[in-house]
N, C-alpha and C positions, 0 to 999 in steps of 0.2 A: 534583456532577454524576453522579448515580447512574443507571445504565442500567437500565431496567425491561424485563427480558428477556421477561416474560410478555406485553408489548404488541407484541412483534415478530410480523410476519406471515410470517416465514420460519423454516425449520428450520435452526438453527445447528449441529446435530450434525456436519455434514461439516467444519466448520472448527475445532471444539474440539480443542485440543492442537497445532494447526499452529504452526510456528515463524515468527515475523514479525520483519522489520527495518523500522524506520520511518526514512525519510530526509526530514527537514523542517527548514528553517532557523529557524523561529520556535519558540523554546523552550517557550512556553506551549502552543502547538498540539501540539508533539511530546509533551509530558507528557500532555495531555488524550487524544490518540489512544492513547497507551500505556495509560492507565487504562481507557478504554472497551474496548479489545481484550482486555486482561487480565481485566476483569470478565466479558467474554463467553466466556472460557475459552481464548483464544489465548495462546500463549507468546511474549511479546515478548523476543527474544534479543539485540536491539541497536537502538540509535538512532544517527543521524548528523545533524550540523548542516549538512553540505554534500555535494555529489555525490561528491567524492573520498573523504571518510570513508565515505560510503555504499558505494562500490565495495569498499573494504577490509573493511567489516563483513560485507557479503553474501558475499564470497569466503571469509572466515574462518568465518562462522556457518552458511552454507549453509541459509538459511531456505526454507520452503515458499512464503511470501508476502512480497513487498516492496511497501511503500507508498512511492512516490517522488514528492516534490514536483517540479514542473516547473522553477520558478525558484528557484535556490539559488546562493550564492556559490561561488567556486573552480571548481566544475564543475556545470553545469546538470543537471537531471533526465534530459533526453533523452540527453545525452552519457553520463551515468553509467549509465543503463539499457542503452545500446548496448554499453558496455564490459562490463557484467555478463553480458549475453546472448551474448557471445563464447565464454564457457566454462561458464555455468550457465543453467538454464532454470526459474527460479522463476515463480510466478504474479505477474506484474507489474501493479500497480495505480497509475496515475498520479493524483496528487492536486494540484489546481491551482485558482487563482482565475480562470484563463482559461477562459471558457465560449464559445470560438469554434470554428468548424468546422475551421480549419487545425490548431490544437493537438490536437483530437480525432483528426483524420486522421493526424497525425504519431504519436500514441500507438498507434493501431491498426496503422499500417504498421510500427512498431517491434516489435509483437508483444504489446502490453499487453492483458491480459484484462479490465481495468476502467479507468474514467476517472471520478473523483469530483471534483466542483466544490466549492470552499469558499465560504462556510462550510458545514460539514456537522454535522448533529445526530447524537446517539448512534445512534438507530434507523436513520437512512439510512446511516450509516457501516457498521454491521453488515450491513444488507441488501445494500449494494453489495459488501462483501467476500465475502459468501456467493454472490452472483450471479457475481462475477468468478471465484471458486474453481470454481463449477459449470461456467462456460465453459472455464476452464483444464483442468479434469479431463476434460472431453469430448474434448480433443485431446492429452492427455499421458498 
């Protein structure tokens, strides 16, 4: 699953070297997200299989960007994100199979800079991360 960076229609320079924590309960998806982001030049500093682990990793690693799945065991993504945002302000990108207006609105009201629906291919993932970082950077 090699990312072809030269096919991207966006400048990835702003996100190169940014620290990322991935919170995703599906192990294969977590691994693939990590590989794609690493290949694109981001620094994946942690992964978590549930929201509670995600909160712990984010508070410890202090990443620039958090990819947060909405539906996870132990603690869901919205609850975990709200907990993180009490003390930190990373670029929060919600990652979900839910493509409905209510989930999107909840993400935006929470303060998410991005909302990515699964499944997601390599190019769209990177494009969406760059877009979310751009939106986040404009306000932080």
